[in-house]
C-alpha positions as a Python dict, from the first residue, in 0.01 Angstrom:
ca = {
    (1, 'M'): (0, 0, 0),
    (2, 'E'): (-345, -63, -140),
    (3, 'L'): (-320, -314, -421),
    (4, 'P'): (-501, -262, -753),
    (5, 'N'): (-801, -481, -826),
    (6, 'S'): (-795, -521, -1204),
    (7, 'E'): (-515, -601, -1447),
    (8, 'K'): (-549, -260, -1611),
    (9, 'E'): (-523, -86, -1277),
    (10, 'A'): (-221, -300, -1190),
    (11, 'N'): (-41, -195, -1507),
    (12, 'M'): (-99, 173, -1432),
    (13, 'Y'): (-17, 133, -1063),
    (14, 'Y'): (316, -49, -1108),
    (15, 'S'): (420, 174, -1400),
    (16, 'S'): (369, 489, -1192),
    (17, 'N'): (528, 347, -874),
    (18, 'Y'): (825, 165, -1027),
    (19, 'L'): (1070, 398, -850),
    (20, 'V'): (944, 291, -507),
    (21, 'Y'): (963, -78, -589),
    (22, 'A'): (1316, -38, -727),
    (23, 'V'): (1465, 174, -449),
    (24, 'L'): (1315, 17, -136),
    (25, 'P'): (1477, -329, -187),
    (26, 'L'): (1818, -168, -231),
    (27, 'L'): (1771, 41, 84),
    (28, 'K'): (1696, -278, 277),
    (29, 'L'): (2014, -444, 150),
    (30, 'L'): (2214, -129, 218),
    (31, 'C'): (2093, -125, 580),
    (32, 'L'): (2205, -486, 628),
    (33, 'T'): (2545, -408, 473),
    (34, 'V'): (2596, -104, 696),
    (35, 'I'): (2510, -312, 1003),
    (36, 'G'): (2773, -566, 900),
    (37, 'L'): (3026, -288, 839),
    (38, 'I'): (2964, -139, 1184),
    (39, 'L'): (2988, -477, 1357),
    (40, 'A'): (3316, -563, 1186),
    (41, 'H'): (3480, -220, 1178),
    (42, 'P'): (3829, -229, 1336),
    (43, 'R'): (3741, 60, 1571),
    (44, 'S'): (3434, -107, 1715),
    (45, 'Q'): (3518, -478, 1679),
    (46, 'L'): (3174, -567, 1811),
    (47, 'V'): (3198, -894, 1621),
    (48, 'P'): (3543, -1048, 1559),
    (49, 'K'): (3661, -1155, 1216),
    (50, 'A'): (3648, -1520, 1320),
    (51, 'T'): (3271, -1490, 1365),
    (52, 'F'): (3225, -1349, 1014),
    (53, 'K'): (3436, -1632, 873),
    (54, 'L'): (3223, -1884, 1059),
    (55, 'L'): (2910, -1713, 923),
    (56, 'S'): (3047, -1735, 567),
    (57, 'K'): (3102, -2108, 615),
    (58, 'L'): (2744, -2147, 739),
    (59, 'V'): (2616, -1963, 430),
    (60, 'F'): (2823, -2181, 199),
    (61, 'A'): (2761, -2518, 366),
    (62, 'L'): (2408, -2473, 502),
    (63, 'F'): (2201, -2164, 423),
    (64, 'L'): (2273, -2145, 47),
    (65, 'P'): (2225, -2522, -18),
    (66, 'C'): (1896, -2511, 177),
    (67, 'T'): (1780, -2213, -29),
    (68, 'I'): (1866, -2383, -357),
    (69, 'F'): (1711, -2718, -265),
    (70, 'I'): (1387, -2575, -127),
    (71, 'H'): (1304, -2337, -411),
    (72, 'L'): (1471, -2493, -715),
    (73, 'G'): (1344, -2840, -632),
    (74, 'E'): (989, -2713, -587),
    (75, 'T'): (973, -2541, -926),
    (76, 'I'): (1197, -2753, -1149),
    (77, 'T'): (1033, -3001, -1386),
    (78, 'V'): (1149, -3162, -1706),
    (79, 'Q'): (947, -2904, -1895),
    (80, 'N'): (1094, -2612, -1699),
    (81, 'F'): (1443, -2753, -1740),
    (82, 'A'): (1395, -2716, -2115),
    (83, 'R'): (1218, -2380, -2094),
    (84, 'W'): (1494, -2223, -1882),
    (85, 'W'): (1772, -2307, -2127),
    (86, 'F'): (1862, -1943, -2188),
    (87, 'I'): (1964, -1883, -1824),
    (88, 'P'): (2294, -2081, -1838),
    (89, 'V'): (2350, -1962, -2196),
    (90, 'N'): (2316, -1605, -2072),
    (91, 'V'): (2588, -1668, -1810),
    (92, 'L'): (2821, -1781, -2087),
    (93, 'L'): (2725, -1483, -2304),
    (94, 'S'): (2781, -1233, -2023),
    (95, 'T'): (3121, -1388, -1950),
    (96, 'A'): (3221, -1385, -2319),
    (97, 'I'): (3113, -1023, -2365),
    (98, 'G'): (3288, -936, -2039),
    (99, 'C'): (3609, -1095, -2168),
    (100, 'L'): (3590, -879, -2478),
    (101, 'L'): (3534, -566, -2269),
    (102, 'G'): (3817, -670, -2037),
    (103, 'Y'): (4051, -710, -2332),
    (104, 'L'): (3963, -359, -2448),
    (105, 'V'): (4021, -225, -2096),
    (106, 'A'): (4361, -396, -2084),
    (107, 'K'): (4458, -251, -2423),
    (108, 'I'): (4340, 100, -2340),
    (109, 'C'): (4446, 127, -1974),
    (110, 'R'): (4768, -75, -2013),
    (111, 'P'): (4802, -240, -1672),
    (112, 'P'): (5137, -393, -1568),
    (113, 'P'): (5203, -689, -1802),
    (114, 'E'): (5163, -947, -1526),
    (115, 'Y'): (4804, -829, -1466),
    (116, 'F'): (4684, -834, -1827),
    (117, 'R'): (4484, -1158, -1789),
    (118, 'F'): (4364, -1055, -1445),
    (119, 'T'): (4215, -739, -1598),
    (120, 'I'): (4024, -948, -1852),
    (121, 'I'): (3878, -1202, -1609),
    (122, 'A'): (3797, -939, -1344),
    (123, 'T'): (3583, -761, -1601),
    (124, 'A'): (3427, -1079, -1734),
    (125, 'F'): (3329, -1288, -1433),
    (126, 'G'): (3047, -1138, -1228),
    (127, 'N'): (2860, -1240, -916),
    (128, 'T'): (2585, -1473, -1037),
    (129, 'G'): (2506, -1630, -699),
    (130, 'N'): (2486, -1469, -356),
    (131, 'L'): (2428, -1108, -458),
    (132, 'P'): (2150, -1180, -714),
    (133, 'L'): (1984, -1405, -456),
    (134, 'A'): (1997, -1124, -202),
    (135, 'I'): (1853, -873, -452),
    (136, 'V'): (1572, -1109, -551),
    (137, 'G'): (1499, -1182, -185),
    (138, 'S'): (1478, -812, -106),
    (139, 'V'): (1261, -732, -410),
    (140, 'C'): (1018, -1013, -324),
    (141, 'H'): (1010, -945, 49),
    (142, 'S'): (700, -725, 26),
    (143, 'G'): (365, -889, -30),
    (144, 'D'): (271, -623, -287),
    (145, 'N'): (578, -678, -504),
    (146, 'P'): (511, -639, -879),
    (147, 'F'): (621, -993, -970),
    (148, 'G'): (335, -1177, -803),
    (149, 'P'): (294, -1413, -506),
    (150, 'D'): (550, -1664, -639),
    (151, 'C'): (813, -1394, -685),
    (152, 'Y'): (1071, -1530, -440),
    (153, 'T'): (1039, -1898, -528),
    (154, 'T'): (1065, -1841, -904),
    (155, 'G'): (1339, -1577, -869),
    (156, 'V'): (1556, -1798, -649),
    (157, 'S'): (1497, -2089, -886),
    (158, 'Y'): (1615, -1887, -1185),
    (159, 'V'): (1928, -1767, -1004),
    (160, 'S'): (2004, -2116, -871),
    (161, 'F'): (1964, -2268, -1216),
    (162, 'A'): (2268, -2067, -1329),
    (163, 'Q'): (2489, -2186, -1042),
    (164, 'W'): (2625, -2501, -1203),
    (165, 'V'): (2749, -2310, -1507),
    (166, 'A'): (2917, -2046, -1289),
    (167, 'V'): (3091, -2315, -1081),
    (168, 'L'): (3222, -2488, -1393),
    (169, 'L'): (3355, -2153, -1519),
    (170, 'V'): (3536, -2097, -1187),
    (171, 'Y'): (3733, -2421, -1210),
    (172, 'T'): (3805, -2398, -1581),
    (173, 'L'): (3818, -2047, -1733),
    (174, 'V'): (3874, -1844, -1414),
    (175, 'Y'): (4120, -2095, -1267),
    (176, 'H'): (4342, -2090, -1574),
    (177, 'M'): (4310, -1717, -1641),
    (178, 'M'): (4435, -1656, -1286),
    (179, 'E'): (4749, -1861, -1349),
    (180, 'P'): (5067, -1675, -1247),
    (181, 'P'): (5237, -1535, -1560),
    (182, 'L'): (5554, -1715, -1664),
    (183, 'E'): (5787, -1413, -1636),
    (184, 'Y'): (5626, -1316, -1305),
    (185, 'F'): (5683, -1663, -1164),
    (186, 'D'): (6044, -1660, -1282),
    (187, 'V'): (6117, -1329, -1105),
    (188, 'V'): (5961, -1451, -782),
    (189, 'D'): (6158, -1772, -796),
    (190, 'E'): (6485, -1583, -839),
    (191, 'G'): (6431, -1401, -512),
    (192, 'G'): (6236, -1094, -616),
    (193, 'E'): (5983, -931, -388),
    (194, 'I'): (5689, -914, -624),
    (195, 'Q'): (5465, -1147, -430),
    (196, 'E'): (5410, -1171, -57),
    (197, 'P'): (5248, -1499, 43),
    (198, 'L'): (4947, -1479, 268),
    (199, 'P'): (5000, -1600, 625),
    (200, 'S'): (4893, -1956, 681),
    (201, 'N'): (4697, -1863, 996),
    (202, 'D'): (4328, -1884, 912),
    (203, 'L'): (4237, -1576, 1119),
    (204, 'S'): (4500, -1360, 949),
    (205, 'R'): (4353, -1413, 602),
    (206, 'P'): (4132, -1135, 466),
    (207, 'L'): (3759, -1200, 494),
    (208, 'L'): (3748, -1151, 117),
    (209, 'V'): (3924, -1485, 68),
    (210, 'E'): (3644, -1675, 245),
    (211, 'A'): (3348, -1445, 186),
    (212, 'E'): (3184, -1653, -88),
    (213, 'W'): (3359, -1991, -114),
    (214, 'P'): (3525, -2077, 222),
    (215, 'G'): (3807, -2328, 212),
    (216, 'M'): (3887, -2286, -160),
    (217, 'E'): (4235, -2152, -85),
    (218, 'D'): (4307, -2471, 113),
    (219, 'R'): (4239, -2693, -189),
    (220, 'E'): (4584, -2650, -336),
    (221, 'T'): (4705, -2888, -603),
    (222, 'E'): (5060, -2965, -702),
    (223, 'H'): (5072, -2703, -978),
    (224, 'C'): (4812, -2448, -866),
    (225, 'K'): (5074, -2182, -787),
    (226, 'T'): (5285, -2235, -1099),
    (227, 'P'): (5248, -2115, -1462),
    (228, 'F'): (5164, -2470, -1564),
    (229, 'I'): (4990, -2397, -1897),
    (230, 'A'): (5270, -2164, -2007),
    (231, 'R'): (5524, -2434, -1922),
    (232, 'V'): (5331, -2695, -2121),
    (233, 'F'): (5280, -2480, -2431),
    (234, 'N'): (5618, -2304, -2433),
    (235, 'S'): (5874, -2576, -2481),
    (236, 'V'): (6141, -2331, -2606),
    (237, 'S'): (6213, -2005, -2427),
    (238, 'S'): (6503, -1799, -2306),
    (239, 'L'): (6366, -1802, -1950),
    (240, 'S'): (6477, -2041, -1682),
    (241, 'Y'): (6229, -2318, -1611),
    (242, 'S'): (6436, -2508, -1360),
    (243, 'S'): (6186, -2450, -1080),
    (244, 'I'): (5873, -2518, -1284),
    (245, 'P'): (5752, -2878, -1299),
    (246, 'D'): (5816, -3045, -1631),
    (247, 'P'): (5486, -3164, -1781),
    (248, 'D'): (5665, -3466, -1920),
    (249, 'S'): (5727, -3578, -1565),
    (250, 'L'): (5350, -3604, -1514),
    (251, 'E'): (5345, -3903, -1747),
    (252, 'D'): (5424, -4230, -1576),
    (253, 'A'): (5695, -4445, -1720),
    (254, 'P'): (5506, -4761, -1813),
    (255, 'A'): (5631, -5069, -1981),
    (256, 'P'): (5739, -5013, -2342),
    (257, 'R'): (5446, -5197, -2494),
    (258, 'S'): (5172, -5090, -2254),
    (259, 'P'): (4855, -4932, -2400),
    (260, 'K'): (4948, -4597, -2243),
    (261, 'S'): (5287, -4602, -2414),
    (262, 'I'): (5126, -4675, -2749),
    (263, 'R'): (4876, -4393, -2691),
    (264, 'C'): (5152, -4142, -2609),
    (265, 'L'): (5346, -4239, -2919),
    (266, 'A'): (5037, -4203, -3136),
    (267, 'E'): (4912, -3877, -2982),
    (268, 'P'): (4987, -3554, -3165),
    (269, 'R'): (5195, -3315, -2956),
    (270, 'M'): (4921, -3050, -2930),
    (271, 'V'): (4659, -3307, -2827),
    (272, 'R'): (4893, -3439, -2560),
    (273, 'R'): (4950, -3090, -2421),
    (274, 'I'): (4577, -3023, -2405),
    (275, 'R'): (4522, -3356, -2233),
    (276, 'I'): (4787, -3280, -1971),
    (277, 'V'): (4629, -2942, -1895),
    (278, 'A'): (4283, -3100, -1875),
    (279, 'E'): (4410, -3365, -1633),
    (280, 'Q'): (4553, -3093, -1407),
    (281, 'T'): (4231, -2887, -1407),
    (282, 'P'): (4067, -2942, -1064),
    (283, 'V'): (3715, -2992, -1195),
    (284, 'R'): (3654, -3243, -915),
    (285, 'H'): (3634, -2952, -671),
    (286, 'V'): (3303, -2837, -823),
    (287, 'L'): (3127, -3096, -604),
    (288, 'Q'): (3061, -2858, -315),
    (289, 'P'): (2746, -2823, -96),
    (290, 'P'): (2566, -2574, -330),
    (291, 'T'): (2641, -2797, -629),
    (292, 'F'): (2515, -3106, -445),
    (293, 'A'): (2200, -2914, -352),
    (294, 'T'): (2145, -2820, -716),
    (295, 'L'): (2191, -3178, -838),
    (296, 'L'): (1965, -3311, -563),
    (297, 'A'): (1699, -3053, -650),
    (298, 'F'): (1716, -3164, -1015),
    (299, 'I'): (1676, -3531, -922),
    (300, 'V'): (1396, -3483, -672),
    (301, 'G'): (1214, -3210, -863),
    (302, 'M'): (1209, -3383, -1200),
    (303, 'V'): (1085, -3719, -1071),
    (304, 'P'): (714, -3672, -981),
    (305, 'P'): (682, -3971, -741),
    (306, 'I'): (977, -3847, -534),
    (307, 'K'): (870, -3482, -559),
    (308, 'S'): (524, -3557, -419),
    (309, 'V'): (685, -3711, -111),
    (310, 'V'): (917, -3416, -44),
    (311, 'Y'): (738, -3097, -155),
    (312, 'G'): (389, -2974, -74),
    (313, 'N'): (181, -2917, 238),
    (314, 'E'): (48, -3272, 230),
    (315, 'A'): (383, -3437, 154),
    (316, 'P'): (504, -3694, 414),
    (317, 'L'): (839, -3511, 437),
    (318, 'S'): (693, -3161, 452),
    (319, 'F'): (833, -3124, 805),
    (320, 'L'): (1182, -3164, 657),
    (321, 'T'): (1133, -2904, 385),
    (322, 'D'): (978, -2667, 641),
    (323, 'S'): (1288, -2703, 858),
    (324, 'L'): (1517, -2638, 564),
    (325, 'E'): (1310, -2336, 466),
    (326, 'I'): (1358, -2187, 813),
    (327, 'L'): (1735, -2224, 771),
    (328, 'A'): (1719, -2078, 420),
    (329, 'Q'): (1563, -1757, 551),
    (330, 'A'): (1898, -1672, 714),
    (331, 'M'): (2077, -1666, 378),
    (332, 'V'): (2005, -1309, 258),
    (333, 'P'): (2084, -1123, 582),
    (334, 'S'): (2397, -1335, 635),
    (335, 'V'): (2528, -1260, 286),
    (336, 'M'): (2483, -885, 330),
    (337, 'L'): (2639, -887, 680),
    (338, 'I'): (2942, -1069, 537),
    (339, 'L'): (2965, -812, 256),
    (340, 'G'): (2964, -536, 516),
    (341, 'G'): (3236, -714, 709),
    (342, 'M'): (3443, -743, 393),
    (343, 'L'): (3407, -371, 319),
    (344, 'A'): (3504, -288, 677),
    (345, 'E'): (3853, -425, 610),
    (346, 'G'): (3909, -156, 350),
    (347, 'P'): (4112, -182, 27),
    (348, 'N'): (4460, -329, 17),
    (349, 'E'): (4751, -171, -164),
    (350, 'S'): (4745, -257, -532),
    (351, 'R'): (4994, -243, -816),
    (352, 'L'): (4713, -266, -1071),
    (353, 'G'): (4698, 111, -1109),
    (354, 'V'): (4418, 361, -1063),
    (355, 'R'): (4349, 387, -1436),
    (356, 'T'): (4305, 12, -1478),
    (357, 'T'): (4091, -18, -1164),
    (358, 'V'): (3864, 261, -1290),
    (359, 'G'): (3855, 101, -1635),
    (360, 'I'): (3748, -238, -1496),
    (361, 'T'): (3484, -74, -1277),
    (362, 'I'): (3336, 131, -1561),
    (363, 'A'): (3335, -164, -1802),
    (364, 'R'): (3182, -404, -1549),
    (365, 'L'): (2929, -176, -1379),
    (366, 'L'): (2829, 70, -1652),
    (367, 'V'): (2908, -63, -1999),
    (368, 'L'): (2829, -435, -1958),
    (369, 'P'): (2473, -375, -1827),
    (370, 'L'): (2399, -163, -2135),
    (371, 'V'): (2520, -442, -2362),
    (372, 'G'): (2328, -698, -2153),
    (373, 'T'): (2006, -501, -2191),
    (374, 'G'): (2050, -525, -2568),
    (375, 'V'): (2121, -898, -2550),
    (376, 'V'): (1811, -969, -2340),
    (377, 'Y'): (1596, -748, -2564),
    (378, 'F'): (1723, -930, -2874),
    (379, 'A'): (1660, -1269, -2711),
    (380, 'D'): (1307, -1157, -2626),
    (381, 'Q'): (1246, -1049, -2985),
    (382, 'M'): (1370, -1390, -3102),
    (383, 'N'): (1122, -1561, -2866),
    (384, 'F'): (1402, -1726, -2667),
    (385, 'L'): (1252, -1614, -2334),
    (386, 'I'): (947, -1731, -2141),
    (387, 'P'): (651, -1512, -2247),
    (388, 'N'): (514, -1264, -1992),
    (389, 'D'): (761, -1369, -1720),
    (390, 'Q'): (919, -1045, -1600),
    (391, 'M'): (1113, -1209, -1315),
    (392, 'Y'): (1284, -1430, -1573),
    (393, 'R'): (1398, -1117, -1759),
    (394, 'F'): (1498, -942, -1438),
    (395, 'V'): (1731, -1228, -1339),
    (396, 'L'): (1885, -1233, -1687),
    (397, 'L'): (1953, -859, -1664),
    (398, 'L'): (2104, -895, -1316),
    (399, 'Q'): (2366, -1133, -1454),
    (400, 'Y'): (2513, -839, -1646),
    (401, 'T'): (2476, -584, -1366),
    (402, 'T'): (2646, -728, -1057),
    (403, 'P'): (3009, -645, -971),
    (404, 'S'): (3291, -891, -1020),
    (405, 'A'): (3252, -1211, -822),
    (406, 'I'): (3399, -1206, -472),
    (407, 'L'): (3512, -1557, -561),
    (408, 'L'): (3799, -1400, -759),
    (409, 'G'): (3966, -1323, -428),
    (410, 'A'): (3957, -1688, -326),
    (411, 'V'): (4091, -1803, -665),
    (412, 'A'): (4367, -1540, -644),
    (413, 'S'): (4466, -1676, -304),
    (414, 'L'): (4453, -2034, -431),
    (415, 'R'): (4681, -1953, -723),
    (416, 'G'): (4906, -1713, -529),
    (417, 'Y'): (4854, -1441, -789),
    (418, 'A'): (4715, -1085, -769),
    (419, 'V'): (4572, -1136, -418),
    (420, 'R'): (4609, -772, -311),
    (421, 'E'): (4497, -647, -651),
    (422, 'A'): (4182, -861, -637),
    (423, 'S'): (4105, -738, -286),
    (424, 'A'): (4142, -369, -377),
    (425, 'M'): (3951, -403, -704),
    (426, 'L'): (3661, -589, -542),
    (427, 'F'): (3642, -334, -261),
    (428, 'W'): (3607, -36, -495),
    (429, 'Q'): (3371, -221, -727),
    (430, 'H'): (3131, -305, -446),
    (431, 'V'): (3141, 53, -320),
    (432, 'F'): (3050, 194, -661),
    (433, 'A'): (2804, -91, -725),
    (434, 'L'): (2578, 70, -465),
    (435, 'F'): (2520, 349, -717),
    (436, 'S'): (2531, 153, -1043),
    (437, 'L'): (2292, -116, -916),
    (438, 'S'): (2051, 152, -799),
    (439, 'I'): (2053, 323, -1137),
    (440, 'Y'): (2014, 8, -1344),
    (441, 'I'): (1754, -159, -1123),
    (442, 'I'): (1543, 156, -1153),
    (443, 'I'): (1584, 135, -1531),
    (444, 'Y'): (1501, -236, -1535),
    (445, 'F'): (1188, -183, -1327),
    (446, 'K'): (1079, 100, -1556),
    (447, 'I'): (1121, -127, -1860),
    (448, 'L'): (976, -446, -1709),
    (449, 'L'): (687, -298, -1516),
    (450, 'S'): (567, -110, -1823),
    (451, 'Y'): (470, -452, -1960),
    (452, 'V'): (334, -620, -1647),
}
């Protein structure tokens, strides 16, 4: 395409061609997804499931960290760290609004009681990592993209800046919301057939479990598959708790006059319960390769003497960053191939119910983006956003538009709760997200490019 010469011509050009710039990136991603689906389809089996699982591990341990370090480290400064404050806040806002919508869905659609909390968190927690990175990469792939020559670097930086908040939410809010319900655990323990454990063989696990955070389901803790919080906060109940670990047993039995004994005697009961739950929250698991890459990018990028050695064409270590950048280029196609492989497995049977599944999908893919558009517009009117930075606004809007995080499947497997329901719900959400993302990205481009 012939690019406009003046700013006025650019405004008219991008405003009149917004449909092309919105649709073409999605068609590129769709092609990659279809290729992955064909390669992994059970009838063709051109590429075995083990290869897709290996590819997901490469994305998680190599391609994604390289992408984060190269682009976030290059753009982050102390000034930008302060200017980008609304990005992590927006992740928290989108999750909070999603929780409210999920609660309404649960009240209206009335899922089985054991899936009430699952309905809330499935609506609330969206994909803020791999999928937005893939969308940004596809949008910025063309040299005549409407966001300028630094489109990809700034877009990836904005998405990566939200990663640390999303990871903390996974191991705090999501982890505890996916706790097996107390009554549900009791029925299973008494010999019911409500839950079927996944086979321990790595190759027999669904690709969904390892599609975004490989190895999470192997990081089991002592109480990860028990209703631990319910046991701590419900000291009196008619249910049998014989099989559930007693939180009092978590406290060591120290000498009578030890400092710990004095602390326990002085602690209010509620404070002690909260402390026990906090101690059993596996926050230590947040230190994964993408998180390390983010922290390293912060350290290197915000210290000018170190940054000048690592980043830039004249930097002594430019050969290293060039090598990492070559690896990072494999991230977007790998993510979409894995998504295609996940969809090729098809939906599992689910006891969540069609009405609840439809309710979650509508709330997450149609209603939440509308609310998010209002939030971003209000933040812009309050001067919370970076002036004249349309990519900044685009990334904020994407945080409300993506389907539920594939990571929910891994957390469900880790906690032994709603594994089949998460798989089925994520399958249908990603199928319908092809249409909802297309609609909303066209709308976003129409809004944003009118002010380029």
